[in-house]
C-alpha atoms as a printed R data frame, in Angstrom:
    type eleno elety resid chain resno       x       y       z
1   ATOM     1    CA   MET     A     1  38.734  -6.842   7.536
2   ATOM     2    CA   SER     A     2  35.923  -5.085   5.379
3   ATOM     3    CA   LYS     A     3  32.422  -5.244   6.688
4   ATOM     4    CA   ARG     A     4  29.669  -7.499   4.923
5   ATOM     5    CA   VAL     A     5  26.192  -7.121   4.182
6   ATOM     6    CA   ILE     A     6  23.745  -9.662   2.550
7   ATOM     7    CA   ILE     A     7  20.812  -7.991   0.965
8   ATOM     8    CA   SER     A     8  17.976 -10.661   0.156
9   ATOM     9    CA   GLY     A     9  14.608 -10.453  -1.734
10  ATOM    10    CA   GLY     A    10  13.157 -10.040  -5.045
11  ATOM    11    CA   GLY     A    11  10.539 -11.416  -7.478
12  ATOM    12    CA   THR     A    12   9.323  -7.900  -8.947
13  ATOM    13    CA   GLY     A    13  11.148  -4.669  -9.659
14  ATOM    14    CA   GLY     A    14   9.301  -3.188  -6.747
15  ATOM    15    CA   HIS     A    15  11.764  -5.317  -4.543
16  ATOM    16    CA   ILE     A    16  14.707  -5.538  -6.522
17  ATOM    17    CA   TYR     A    17  15.427  -1.838  -7.350
18  ATOM    18    CA   PRO     A    18  14.965  -0.808  -3.578
19  ATOM    19    CA   ALA     A    19  17.388  -3.278  -2.945
20  ATOM    20    CA   ILE     A    20  19.890  -2.023  -5.426
21  ATOM    21    CA   ALA     A    21  19.333   1.564  -4.170
22  ATOM    22    CA   ILE     A    22  20.243   0.453  -0.570
23  ATOM    23    CA   ALA     A    23  23.454  -1.434  -1.921
24  ATOM    24    CA   THR     A    24  24.372   1.711  -3.908
25  ATOM    25    CA   ALA     A    25  23.879   4.025  -0.623
26  ATOM    26    CA   LEU     A    26  26.013   1.532   1.461
27  ATOM    27    CA   GLN     A    27  28.828   1.597  -0.792
28  ATOM    28    CA   GLN     A    28  28.833   5.339  -1.156
29  ATOM    29    CA   ARG     A    29  29.184   5.676   2.641
30  ATOM    30    CA   GLU     A    30  31.822   2.697   2.752
31  ATOM    31    CA   PRO     A    31  33.561   1.934  -0.587
32  ATOM    32    CA   ASP     A    32  35.229  -1.282   0.818
33  ATOM    33    CA   LEU     A    33  31.895  -2.815   1.905
34  ATOM    34    CA   GLU     A    34  31.479  -6.264   0.629
35  ATOM    35    CA   ILE     A    35  27.813  -6.901  -0.721
36  ATOM    36    CA   LEU     A    36  26.206 -10.186  -1.613
37  ATOM    37    CA   PHE     A    37  22.458 -10.489  -2.996
38  ATOM    38    CA   VAL     A    38  20.436 -13.585  -2.509
39  ATOM    39    CA   GLY     A    39  17.390 -13.998  -4.705
40  ATOM    40    CA   ALA     A    40  14.899 -16.835  -5.899
41  ATOM    41    CA   LEU     A    41  16.027 -18.795  -8.958
42  ATOM    42    CA   GLY     A    42  14.138 -17.857 -12.117
43  ATOM    43    CA   LYS     A    43  13.200 -14.636 -10.931
44  ATOM    44    CA   MET     A    44  14.226 -11.241 -12.440
45  ATOM    45    CA   GLU     A    45  16.572 -10.359  -9.653
46  ATOM    46    CA   MET     A    46  18.880 -13.102 -11.347
47  ATOM    47    CA   GLU     A    47  19.295 -10.950 -14.349
48  ATOM    48    CA   LYS     A    48  18.904  -7.351 -12.977
49  ATOM    49    CA   VAL     A    49  21.102  -7.561  -9.901
50  ATOM    50    CA   PRO     A    50  24.272  -8.500 -12.123
51  ATOM    51    CA   ARG     A    51  23.562  -6.056 -14.236
52  ATOM    52    CA   ALA     A    52  23.701  -3.352 -11.464
53  ATOM    53    CA   GLY     A    53  27.219  -4.805 -10.767
54  ATOM    54    CA   TYR     A    54  26.525  -6.915  -7.751
55  ATOM    55    CA   ASN     A    55  26.877 -10.776  -7.110
56  ATOM    56    CA   ILE     A    56  23.818 -12.714  -6.478
57  ATOM    57    CA   ILE     A    57  23.044 -16.593  -5.467
58  ATOM    58    CA   GLY     A    58  19.789 -17.847  -6.252
59  ATOM    59    CA   LEU     A    59  17.627 -20.290  -3.842
60  ATOM    60    CA   PRO     A    60  15.148 -22.468  -5.146
61  ATOM    61    CA   VAL     A    61  12.082 -21.183  -2.769
62  ATOM    62    CA   ALA     A    62   8.926 -20.215  -4.436
63  ATOM    63    CA   GLY     A    63   5.698 -19.058  -3.037
64  ATOM    64    CA   ILE     A    64   2.605 -20.889  -2.540
65  ATOM    65    CA   LYS     A    65  -0.049 -20.453  -5.409
66  ATOM    66    CA   ARG     A    66  -3.429 -19.169  -4.399
67  ATOM    67    CA   GLU     A    67  -5.000 -21.625  -6.664
68  ATOM    68    CA   ILE     A    68  -4.949 -25.526  -6.352
69  ATOM    69    CA   SER     A    69  -1.649 -26.300  -8.095
70  ATOM    70    CA   ALA     A    70   0.895 -29.238  -8.342
71  ATOM    71    CA   ASP     A    71   3.383 -26.666  -7.719
72  ATOM    72    CA   ASN     A    72   2.329 -26.464  -4.095
73  ATOM    73    CA   LEU     A    73   3.370 -30.101  -3.594
74  ATOM    74    CA   SER     A    74   6.988 -29.097  -3.918
75  ATOM    75    CA   PHE     A    75   6.777 -26.027  -1.730
76  ATOM    76    CA   PRO     A    76   7.998 -27.860   1.365
77  ATOM    77    CA   PHE     A    77  10.840 -29.638  -0.337
78  ATOM    78    CA   LYS     A    78  12.318 -26.156  -2.065
79  ATOM    79    CA   LEU     A    79  11.732 -24.465   1.436
80  ATOM    80    CA   ILE     A    80  14.000 -27.043   3.348
81  ATOM    81    CA   ARG     A    81  16.297 -27.051   0.677
82  ATOM    82    CA   SER     A    82  16.542 -23.085   0.624
83  ATOM    83    CA   LEU     A    83  17.093 -22.988   4.269
84  ATOM    84    CA   SER     A    84  20.067 -25.339   3.941
85  ATOM    85    CA   MET     A    85  21.382 -23.325   1.250
86  ATOM    86    CA   ALA     A    86  20.895 -20.017   3.243
87  ATOM    87    CA   ARG     A    87  22.644 -21.295   6.060
88  ATOM    88    CA   ALA     A    88  25.515 -22.465   3.967
89  ATOM    89    CA   ILE     A    89  25.616 -18.894   2.251
90  ATOM    90    CA   ILE     A    90  25.751 -17.285   5.662
91  ATOM    91    CA   LYS     A    91  28.401 -19.528   7.119
92  ATOM    92    CA   ASP     A    92  30.564 -18.920   4.036
93  ATOM    93    CA   PHE     A    93  29.874 -15.178   3.729
94  ATOM    94    CA   LYS     A    94  29.965 -14.202   7.110
95  ATOM    95    CA   PRO     A    95  27.790 -11.140   7.026
96  ATOM    96    CA   ASP     A    96  27.882  -8.491   9.784
97  ATOM    97    CA   VAL     A    97  24.013  -7.462   8.920
98  ATOM    98    CA   ALA     A    98  21.416  -9.328   6.687
99  ATOM    99    CA   VAL     A    99  18.786  -7.084   4.917
100 ATOM   100    CA   GLY     A   100  15.475  -8.318   3.625
101 ATOM   101    CA   VAL     A   101  13.356  -6.358   1.148
102 ATOM   102    CA   GLY     A   102  10.454  -8.686   0.907
103 ATOM   103    CA   GLY     A   103   9.866 -11.582  -1.559
104 ATOM   104    CA   PHE     A   104  10.230 -15.377  -1.322
105 ATOM   105    CA   ALA     A   105  14.111 -15.210  -1.009
106 ATOM   106    CA   SER     A   106  14.275 -13.149   1.788
107 ATOM   107    CA   GLY     A   107  12.318 -15.459   4.185
108 ATOM   108    CA   PRO     A   108  14.940 -18.501   4.416
109 ATOM   109    CA   LEU     A   109  17.928 -16.057   4.402
110 ATOM   110    CA   LEU     A   110  16.845 -13.791   7.135
111 ATOM   111    CA   MET     A   111  15.408 -16.743   9.262
112 ATOM   112    CA   MET     A   112  18.543 -18.461   9.266
113 ATOM   113    CA   ALA     A   113  20.563 -15.229   9.931
114 ATOM   114    CA   SER     A   114  18.719 -14.337  12.886
115 ATOM   115    CA   LEU     A   115  19.269 -17.944  14.301
116 ATOM   116    CA   ALA     A   116  22.697 -17.628  13.726
117 ATOM   117    CA   GLY     A   117  22.876 -14.276  15.810
118 ATOM   118    CA   ILE     A   118  23.306 -11.886  12.774
119 ATOM   119    CA   PRO     A   119  21.347  -8.503  13.177
120 ATOM   120    CA   THR     A   120  18.624  -8.411  10.423
121 ATOM   121    CA   LEU     A   121  16.905  -5.303   9.046
122 ATOM   122    CA   ILE     A   122  13.667  -5.543   7.133
123 ATOM   123    CA   GLN     A   123  12.559  -2.961   4.391
124 ATOM   124    CA   GLU     A   124   8.934  -2.923   4.030
125 ATOM   125    CA   GLN     A   125   7.881  -0.923   0.796
126 ATOM   126    CA   ASN     A   126   3.785  -1.196   0.983
127 ATOM   127    CA   SER     A   127   1.355   0.348   3.252
128 ATOM   128    CA   TYR     A   128   0.102  -3.260   3.909
129 ATOM   129    CA   ALA     A   129   2.816  -5.421   5.211
130 ATOM   130    CA   GLY     A   130   3.638  -8.653   3.031
131 ATOM   131    CA   ILE     A   131   3.448 -12.078   4.679
132 ATOM   132    CA   THR     A   132   7.360 -12.826   4.550
133 ATOM   133    CA   ASN     A   133   8.099  -9.427   6.370
134 ATOM   134    CA   LYS     A   134   5.195 -10.094   9.124
135 ATOM   135    CA   LEU     A   135   6.719 -13.488   9.595
136 ATOM   136    CA   LEU     A   136  10.263 -12.147  10.045
137 ATOM   137    CA   ALA     A   137   9.305  -9.088  12.171
138 ATOM   138    CA   ARG     A   138   9.763 -10.913  15.521
139 ATOM   139    CA   ARG     A   139  13.495 -11.608  15.136
140 ATOM   140    CA   ALA     A   140  14.356  -8.417  13.198
141 ATOM   141    CA   LYS     A   141  16.292  -5.762  15.027
142 ATOM   142    CA   LYS     A   142  15.057  -2.815  12.751
143 ATOM   143    CA   ILE     A   143  12.136  -2.637  10.327
144 ATOM   144    CA   CYS     A   144  12.107   0.413   8.002
145 ATOM   145    CA   VAL     A   145   8.892   1.406   6.499
146 ATOM   146    CA   ALA     A   146   7.353   3.793   3.964
147 ATOM   147    CA   TYR     A   147   3.851   4.508   5.123
148 ATOM   148    CA   PRO     A   148   2.864   5.632   8.683
149 ATOM   149    CA   GLY     A   149   0.529   3.468  10.680
150 ATOM   150    CA   MET     A   150   2.516   0.279  10.230
151 ATOM   151    CA   GLU     A   151   2.521  -0.600  13.947
152 ATOM   152    CA   ALA     A   152  -0.574  -2.350  13.016
153 ATOM   153    CA   PHE     A   153   1.744  -5.035  11.364
154 ATOM   154    CA   PHE     A   154   5.136  -4.544  13.459
155 ATOM   155    CA   PRO     A   155   6.455  -4.020  16.721
156 ATOM   156    CA   LYS     A   156   6.412  -0.098  17.128
157 ATOM   157    CA   ASP     A   157   9.550   0.046  18.896
158 ATOM   158    CA   LYS     A   158  11.440  -1.143  15.799
159 ATOM   159    CA   LEU     A   159   9.812   0.980  13.313
160 ATOM   160    CA   ALA     A   160  11.760   3.841  11.273
161 ATOM   161    CA   LEU     A   161   9.627   5.751   9.078
162 ATOM   162    CA   LEU     A   162  11.991   6.702   6.149
163 ATOM   163    CA   GLY     A   163  10.261   6.098   2.818
164 ATOM   164    CA   ASN     A   164  11.048   3.788  -0.226
165 ATOM   165    CA   PRO     A   165  14.548   3.968  -1.486
166 ATOM   166    CA   VAL     A   166  14.472   4.636  -5.446
167 ATOM   167    CA   ARG     A   167  17.301   5.184  -7.924
168 ATOM   168    CA   SER     A   168  19.177   8.362  -7.369
169 ATOM   169    CA   ASP     A   169  19.122   9.447 -11.023
170 ATOM   170    CA   ILE     A   170  15.024  10.188 -10.645
171 ATOM   171    CA   VAL     A   171  15.916  13.080  -7.999
172 ATOM   172    CA   ASP     A   172  16.044  15.740 -10.746
173 ATOM   173    CA   VAL     A   173  14.508  14.718 -13.841
174 ATOM   174    CA   SER     A   174  13.253  18.033 -15.066
175 ATOM   175    CA   SER     A   175  16.956  18.912 -16.360
176 ATOM   176    CA   LYS     A   176  16.930  15.730 -18.559
177 ATOM   177    CA   ARG     A   177  14.033  16.492 -20.980
178 ATOM   178    CA   ARG     A   178  16.118  17.360 -23.930
179 ATOM   179    CA   GLU     A   179  18.322  14.294 -23.414
180 ATOM   180    CA   ALA     A   180  15.010  12.537 -23.164
181 ATOM   181    CA   LEU     A   181  13.523  13.612 -26.262
182 ATOM   182    CA   VAL     A   182  16.757  12.586 -28.334
183 ATOM   183    CA   HIS     A   183  17.164   9.144 -26.577
184 ATOM   184    CA   PHE     A   184  13.428   8.186 -27.225
185 ATOM   185    CA   GLY     A   185  13.009   9.873 -30.689
186 ATOM   186    CA   LEU     A   186   9.992  12.151 -29.658
187 ATOM   187    CA   ASN     A   187   8.466  15.297 -30.682
188 ATOM   188    CA   GLU     A   188   9.442  18.214 -28.134
189 ATOM   189    CA   ASN     A   189   6.118  20.087 -29.194
190 ATOM   190    CA   GLN     A   190   3.614  17.232 -28.285
191 ATOM   191    CA   LYS     A   191   2.611  16.244 -24.777
192 ATOM   192    CA   THR     A   192   3.801  12.689 -23.985
193 ATOM   193    CA   LEU     A   193   1.845  10.229 -21.960
194 ATOM   194    CA   PHE     A   194   4.007   7.547 -20.343
195 ATOM   195    CA   VAL     A   195   2.481   4.217 -19.643
196 ATOM   196    CA   MET     A   196   4.114   1.619 -17.560
197 ATOM   197    CA   GLY     A   197   2.554  -1.564 -16.146
198 ATOM   198    CA   GLY     A   198   5.429  -2.317 -13.650
199 ATOM   199    CA   SER     A   199   8.388  -4.460 -14.639
200 ATOM   200    CA   LEU     A   200   6.463  -7.478 -15.602
201 ATOM   201    CA   GLY     A   201   3.721  -5.410 -17.433
202 ATOM   202    CA   ALA     A   202  -0.038  -5.129 -16.846
203 ATOM   203    CA   ARG     A   203  -2.796  -6.808 -18.796
204 ATOM   204    CA   SER     A   204  -5.649  -4.211 -18.239
205 ATOM   205    CA   ILE     A   205  -3.407  -1.163 -18.771
206 ATOM   206    CA   ASN     A   206  -1.819  -2.701 -21.991
207 ATOM   207    CA   GLU     A   207  -5.206  -3.690 -23.381
208 ATOM   208    CA   SER     A   208  -6.748  -0.318 -22.697
209 ATOM   209    CA   ILE     A   209  -3.883   1.769 -24.247
210 ATOM   210    CA   ASN     A   210  -4.040  -0.843 -27.207
211 ATOM   211    CA   LYS     A   211  -7.641  -0.109 -27.716
212 ATOM   212    CA   GLY     A   212  -7.279   3.552 -27.240
213 ATOM   213    CA   LEU     A   213  -4.342   4.246 -29.205
214 ATOM   214    CA   PRO     A   214  -6.227   5.813 -32.411
215 ATOM   215    CA   GLU     A   215  -8.072   8.029 -30.009
216 ATOM   216    CA   ILE     A   216  -4.908   9.316 -28.005
217 ATOM   217    CA   ILE     A   217  -2.871   9.942 -31.295
218 ATOM   218    CA   ALA     A   218  -5.903  11.807 -32.865
219 ATOM   219    CA   ALA     A   219  -6.038  14.000 -29.862
220 ATOM   220    CA   GLY     A   220  -2.476  15.082 -30.690
221 ATOM   221    CA   TYR     A   221  -0.563  13.282 -28.025
222 ATOM   222    CA   GLN     A   222   2.449  10.837 -28.166
223 ATOM   223    CA   ILE     A   223   2.875   7.866 -26.135
224 ATOM   224    CA   LEU     A   224   5.997   6.183 -24.446
225 ATOM   225    CA   TRP     A   225   4.871   2.690 -23.560
226 ATOM   226    CA   GLN     A   226   6.368  -0.009 -21.363
227 ATOM   227    CA   THR     A   227   4.581  -3.144 -22.100
228 ATOM   228    CA   GLY     A   228   6.367  -5.986 -20.214
229 ATOM   229    CA   ASN     A   229   7.843  -8.956 -22.249
230 ATOM   230    CA   GLY     A   230   4.596 -10.676 -22.731
231 ATOM   231    CA   TYR     A   231   2.698  -7.857 -24.596
232 ATOM   232    CA   ILE     A   232   5.214  -6.180 -26.754
233 ATOM   233    CA   ASP     A   233   4.724  -8.177 -29.925
234 ATOM   234    CA   THR     A   234   0.824  -7.307 -29.753
235 ATOM   235    CA   ALA     A   235   1.632  -3.628 -29.099
236 ATOM   236    CA   LYS     A   236   4.122  -3.354 -32.045
237 ATOM   237    CA   THR     A   237   1.416  -5.055 -34.415
238 ATOM   238    CA   THR     A   238  -0.889  -2.287 -33.500
239 ATOM   239    CA   ILE     A   239   1.456   0.363 -33.910
240 ATOM   240    CA   ALA     A   240   2.475  -0.902 -37.395
241 ATOM   241    CA   GLY     A   241  -1.082  -0.958 -38.332
242 ATOM   242    CA   LEU     A   242  -1.836   2.656 -37.275
243 ATOM   243    CA   ASN     A   243   1.337   3.980 -39.427
244 ATOM   244    CA   THR     A   244   2.132   6.477 -36.658
245 ATOM   245    CA   ASP     A   245   5.262   8.222 -35.459
246 ATOM   246    CA   SER     A   246   3.774   9.142 -32.037
247 ATOM   247    CA   VAL     A   247   4.144   5.872 -30.283
248 ATOM   248    CA   ARG     A   248   7.404   4.273 -28.839
249 ATOM   249    CA   ALA     A   249   6.833   0.830 -27.277
250 ATOM   250    CA   PHE     A   250   9.537  -1.262 -25.277
251 ATOM   251    CA   ASP     A   251   9.051  -4.373 -23.249
252 ATOM   252    CA   PHE     A   252  11.272  -2.923 -20.590
253 ATOM   253    CA   ILE     A   253  12.804   0.727 -20.073
254 ATOM   254    CA   TYR     A   254  16.100   0.714 -18.344
255 ATOM   255    CA   THR     A   255  16.591   4.559 -18.587
256 ATOM   256    CA   MET     A   256  13.655   5.359 -16.266
257 ATOM   257    CA   ASP     A   257  14.970   8.831 -15.419
258 ATOM   258    CA   LEU     A   258  14.578   9.679 -19.064
259 ATOM   259    CA   ALA     A   259  11.197   8.358 -19.412
260 ATOM   260    CA   TYR     A   260   9.930  10.299 -16.292
261 ATOM   261    CA   ALA     A   261  11.701  13.473 -17.783
262 ATOM   262    CA   ILE     A   262   9.649  13.382 -20.904
263 ATOM   263    CA   ALA     A   263   6.401  12.461 -19.327
264 ATOM   264    CA   ASP     A   264   3.542  14.923 -18.839
265 ATOM   265    CA   VAL     A   265   1.223  12.380 -17.533
266 ATOM   266    CA   VAL     A   266   2.010   8.884 -16.212
267 ATOM   267    CA   VAL     A   267  -0.344   5.721 -16.327
268 ATOM   268    CA   SER     A   268   0.710   3.358 -13.673
269 ATOM   269    CA   ARG     A   269   0.126   0.206 -11.476
270 ATOM   270    CA   ALA     A   270   0.438   1.266  -7.826
271 ATOM   271    CA   GLY     A   271   3.176  -0.972  -6.506
272 ATOM   272    CA   ALA     A   272   5.466   0.596  -3.833
273 ATOM   273    CA   LEU     A   273   8.154   1.492  -6.107
274 ATOM   274    CA   SER     A   274   6.280   3.049  -8.873
275 ATOM   275    CA   VAL     A   275   4.469   5.179  -6.352
276 ATOM   276    CA   SER     A   276   7.672   6.191  -4.624
277 ATOM   277    CA   GLU     A   277   9.341   7.230  -7.862
278 ATOM   278    CA   LEU     A   278   6.180   9.129  -9.132
279 ATOM   279    CA   CYS     A   279   6.509  11.017  -5.908
280 ATOM   280    CA   LEU     A   280  10.242  11.976  -6.383
281 ATOM   281    CA   ALA     A   281   9.650  12.820  -9.938
282 ATOM   282    CA   GLY     A   282   6.531  14.896  -9.211
283 ATOM   283    CA   LYS     A   283   4.415  13.323 -11.932
284 ATOM   284    CA   PRO     A   284   0.546  13.820 -12.748
285 ATOM   285    CA   SER     A   285  -0.635  10.300 -12.613
286 ATOM   286    CA   VAL     A   286  -3.553   7.813 -13.164
287 ATOM   287    CA   LEU     A   287  -3.159   4.807 -11.074
288 ATOM   288    CA   VAL     A   288  -4.533   1.294 -11.822
289 ATOM   289    CA   PRO     A   289  -3.874  -0.852  -8.871
290 ATOM   290    CA   TYR     A   290  -3.418  -4.576  -9.705
291 ATOM   291    CA   PRO     A   291  -6.258  -6.248  -7.717
292 ATOM   292    CA   ALA     A   292  -4.477  -9.650  -7.199
293 ATOM   293    CA   ALA     A   293  -1.651  -8.079  -5.182
294 ATOM   294    CA   SER     A   294  -1.360  -9.663  -1.960
295 ATOM   295    CA   GLU     A   295  -3.902  -8.191   0.553
296 ATOM   296    CA   ASP     A   296  -4.751  -5.681  -2.272
297 ATOM   297    CA   HIS     A   297  -1.999  -3.439  -1.030
298 ATOM   298    CA   GLN     A   298  -1.619  -1.562  -4.554
299 ATOM   299    CA   THR     A   299  -5.158  -0.110  -3.804
300 ATOM   300    CA   LYS     A   300  -4.130   0.761  -0.383
301 ATOM   301    CA   ASN     A   301  -1.004   2.517  -1.935
302 ATOM   302    CA   ALA     A   302  -3.099   4.248  -4.475
303 ATOM   303    CA   LEU     A   303  -5.708   5.503  -2.155
304 ATOM   304    CA   ASN     A   304  -2.942   6.882   0.264
305 ATOM   305    CA   LEU     A   305  -2.025   9.346  -2.652
306 ATOM   306    CA   VAL     A   306  -5.763   9.847  -3.700
307 ATOM   307    CA   GLU     A   307  -6.831  10.884   0.070
308 ATOM   308    CA   GLN     A   308  -4.205  13.597  -0.362
309 ATOM   309    CA   ASN     A   309  -5.283  14.646  -3.776
310 ATOM   310    CA   ALA     A   310  -1.974  13.534  -5.395
311 ATOM   311    CA   ALA     A   311  -3.148  11.039  -7.995
312 ATOM   312    CA   ILE     A   312  -6.347   9.776  -9.986
313 ATOM   313    CA   LEU     A   313  -7.240   6.091  -9.412
314 ATOM   314    CA   ILE     A   314  -9.049   3.897 -11.881
315 ATOM   315    CA   LYS     A   315 -10.066   0.290 -10.691
316 ATOM   316    CA   ASP     A   316  -8.601  -2.452 -12.802
317 ATOM   317    CA   SER     A   317 -12.106  -3.876 -13.518
318 ATOM   318    CA   THR     A   318 -13.177  -0.582 -15.164
319 ATOM   319    CA   ALA     A   319  -9.839   0.371 -16.980
320 ATOM   320    CA   ARG     A   320 -10.880  -0.938 -20.342
321 ATOM   321    CA   ASP     A   321 -13.482   1.446 -20.418
322 ATOM   322    CA   ALA     A   322 -12.344   4.402 -18.085
323 ATOM   323    CA   LEU     A   323  -8.609   4.360 -18.487
324 ATOM   324    CA   VAL     A   324  -7.850   6.270 -21.630
325 ATOM   325    CA   PRO     A   325 -10.782   8.858 -21.062
326 ATOM   326    CA   ALA     A   326  -9.252   9.712 -17.467
327 ATOM   327    CA   ALA     A   327  -5.629   9.972 -19.074
328 ATOM   328    CA   LEU     A   328  -7.024  12.244 -21.986
329 ATOM   329    CA   GLU     A   329  -8.739  14.345 -19.521
330 ATOM   330    CA   LEU     A   330  -5.715  14.969 -17.358
331 ATOM   331    CA   LEU     A   331  -3.663  15.602 -20.299
332 ATOM   332    CA   LYS     A   332  -5.902  18.492 -21.231
333 ATOM   333    CA   ASP     A   333  -6.382  20.010 -17.929
334 ATOM   334    CA   MET     A   334  -3.154  22.021 -17.052
335 ATOM   335    CA   ALA     A   335  -4.276  23.367 -13.850
336 ATOM   336    CA   ARG     A   336  -5.289  19.733 -12.558
337 ATOM   337    CA   GLN     A   337  -1.561  18.498 -13.616
338 ATOM   338    CA   GLN     A   338  -0.028  21.475 -11.574
339 ATOM   339    CA   GLU     A   339  -2.234  20.524  -8.598
340 ATOM   340    CA   LEU     A   340  -1.488  16.746  -8.580
341 ATOM   341    CA   LYS     A   341   2.221  17.633  -9.145
342 ATOM   342    CA   ILE     A   342   2.458  19.875  -6.144
343 ATOM   343    CA   ASN     A   343   0.582  17.357  -3.830
344 ATOM   344    CA   ILE     A   344   2.676  14.371  -4.963
345 ATOM   345    CA   ARG     A   345   5.976  16.010  -4.421
346 ATOM   346    CA   LYS     A   346   5.242  16.691  -0.815
347 ATOM   347    CA   LEU     A   347   5.021  12.873  -0.339
348 ATOM   348    CA   ALA     A   348   8.602  12.275  -1.643
349 ATOM   349    CA   ARG     A   349  11.363  11.048   0.489
350 ATOM   350    CA   PRO     A   350  14.614  11.690  -1.526
351 ATOM   351    CA   THR     A   351  17.090  10.534   1.397
352 ATOM   352    CA   ALA     A   352  15.323   7.294   1.724
353 ATOM   353    CA   ALA     A   353  18.152   4.992   0.535
354 ATOM   354    CA   ASP     A   354  20.835   7.068   2.571
355 ATOM   355    CA   ASP     A   355  18.571   6.820   5.742
356 ATOM   356    CA   ILE     A   356  18.328   3.124   5.641
357 ATOM   357    CA   ALA     A   357  21.696   2.614   5.006
358 ATOM   358    CA   ALA     A   358  22.559   4.691   7.991
359 ATOM   359    CA   GLU     A   359  20.262   2.142  10.125
360 ATOM   360    CA   VAL     A   360  22.232  -0.731   8.572
361 ATOM   361    CA   PHE     A   361  25.299   0.708   9.822
362 ATOM   362    CA   LYS     A   362  23.887   1.295  13.271
363 ATOM   363    CA   LEU     A   363  23.372  -2.746  13.441
364 ATOM   364    CA   ILE     A   364  27.167  -3.345  12.503
365 ATOM   365    CA   LYS     A   365  28.733  -4.107  15.702
């Protein structure tokens, strides 16, 4: 009988793509392995995971909103329903191991798995642990982390410092520049600023770039811009008004390896996945941490790079005035670009997905 693994979590690309990378590494080690994903209904994993070729079941669980909201009244009922569904999923699928990558859905699933005597593994992407993972840590058999010092949140004897799993196609993007130029229809003689606000977009980054487009274009640079679904129409309207061929805007970019391949400088949020990919791709970066992230963990992620002279940080509150000037200054400064490239590459952990997969197999009796 083939071994079975449940992988649970999601909500953002920062949870989903590490989960998919772990699943890929698991199946590369053991092709007959059966993998089932469990996510949250209505969240992006319900679309992204099947696109990657895996089955997923959605739970009705949702987080508690920080502001006063009527949605919070339904939280206990959604949680109870999700726990009941998680128990039924575990009984039906009979996993050998349950893996949690953070996000709402991993809570009920890993809790019910541990109560059923199934070994659980947590993968914490950030430098500041999320509340779901902190709650699950007591029952977890192994906790894989991406940053040192995580014993502040988790039992030290359970920790394995392995890095964040990222898509394997990002390991060597330098060889894909020609392919990327053709794919995006950009000019090989111009430097490229790649702007991404994360899988859901980023208002301060989008508004800053939208405002600064004329200045960036006038300086002779071209822009590859992932806006998120909520801002793409605004971006396209602005681009049409500029009558330029130097900007390519997309709501979402699936070929991230090609986007990194063409980038001379990257503007990004500082989610754990983005930071790990930037390290692996070795890209000079201007980071704008999302200030409303839980426990301000994106700022902590960014500072970890800044302290090692591996990235530039711009506060979200100052982005509208400071982001474009910082990006333009970095685009002009080849020596500074090289310095950041060298330092950020030192932080890369290209074998993270394989190393985490090895820990999962250790838990299978």
